[in-house]
C-alpha positions, 0 to 999 in steps of 0.5 A, a space after each residue: 500500500 502506498 503511504 496514504 493520507 486520509 483527510 477531511 472534516 469529521 462530519 459533513 457540514 454542507 456540500 459547499 464545505 466538503 468541496 472546499 476542503 476536498 479541493 483545498 487538501 488536494 491542492 496542498 498535498 496531492 493525492 489523498 482519500 477524502 473522509 467525512 461522515 454523513 452521520 455521527 451516531 455516537 456524539 456525546 450529547 443529544 443536542 450535538 450536530 450529527 450530520 445531514 443523514 444518509 440520503 443527502 450525505 451520500 449524494 454529497 460524497 458521491 459528488 466528491 468522487 466525480 473529482 477523481 478523489 477517493 472517498 471514505 465514510 462510516 457506517 453504523 448499521 449492517 443495513 447501510 452497507 450496500 447503499 453506502 458502498 455504491 457511493 464511496 470507495 472505503 467503508 469505515 467501521 467506527 471504533 465503538 462498533 469494531 466488534 459488531 459481527 453483523 456490521 463487519 460481515 455486511 461491510 465485507 460482503 460489499 467487496 469494498 475496502 473496509 477500514 476498521 478503527 480499533 476500539 479504545 477498549 480493544 487490545 491490538 492483538 485482539 484485532 485478529 478476530 476482527 480481521 477474521 470476521 471480514 475475511 470470512 466473507 472472502 474480502 481481504 481488502 482490510 485496513 486497521 486504524 489505531 486511534 489510541 487506548 483508554 487511559 482512565 477517564 477522558 483520556 487516551 494514550 497511544 502504544 506504538 507497539 500496537 502498530 506493529 502488532 496489527 501490521 503483523 496480522 497481514 493488513 495495512 495499518 493507518 494511524 489516526 493522529 487526530 482522534 488519538 489526541 482526543 479527550 473523550 467526553 472531557 467537556 461534558 457535552 462534547 469531547 476535548 482534545 490536545 491538538 498540539 500533540 498531533 505532529 509528535 504522535 504522527 511523526 512517531 507512528 510514521 517512524 514506526 512503519 505505518 502505511 498511512 495517516 488519518 487526519 481530520 482537518 478544518 479551516 477553522 477548528 473552533 467553528 467545526 460542527 464536530 470534533 473541532 477540539 482535536 482537529 488539525 488546522 488546514 493551514 498546518 496540514 501540508 507542512 506536517 504531511 510533507 514531513 511525514 512523507 520524508 520520514 516514510 521515505 527515509 525508512 524505505 531508502 
């Protein structure tokens, strides 16, 4: 797998915003995979913005694909798999749902690449069972994403050993540099974050030999409708990505 950047907003805020970010990211870094969610079903508060929903969200994501940009989005229910697969390139399984057998099998049966985020509560070695569930459908297009492990309440840590453990399962591994600095639920009705540590962890993970990096980005994180507290400002994306590319290239000289 080519060293890959997955980037975009946490949630679809509007069609115009998605196209703005997709065009901006491509102009800054070149080839990448666009990520945005049509529904954030696990927001902390009942009052939090969740997204435009399935029908409108998929139409927006499909329009991004017409630009020649691959698209990734989450699914939360097995019943969504086939419909979402028709509009995107990669199906993502959220961390909280990474052990949901029916969801994993439905995603695998679409034949699309399936990116599974390792749950904060799951040991890296236990992701073997997740991989086996998807492989049982005959689909070997599997990616695992590290996004940190629970460390007490409202905090995450990253164990870099887990990157190698999961790669040894025979699948590409992506490092989620933005959710790994999240402080889940720390602001009461929303999650907080420590985005100043995004570059440090991303560089360390790249040096550990991963296959790509997942970065949620926004031109104004303070006004993002979801997870702005742990998003990377768009202005910082290109400098960081180019540093990561150099680290990855140095490992493969």
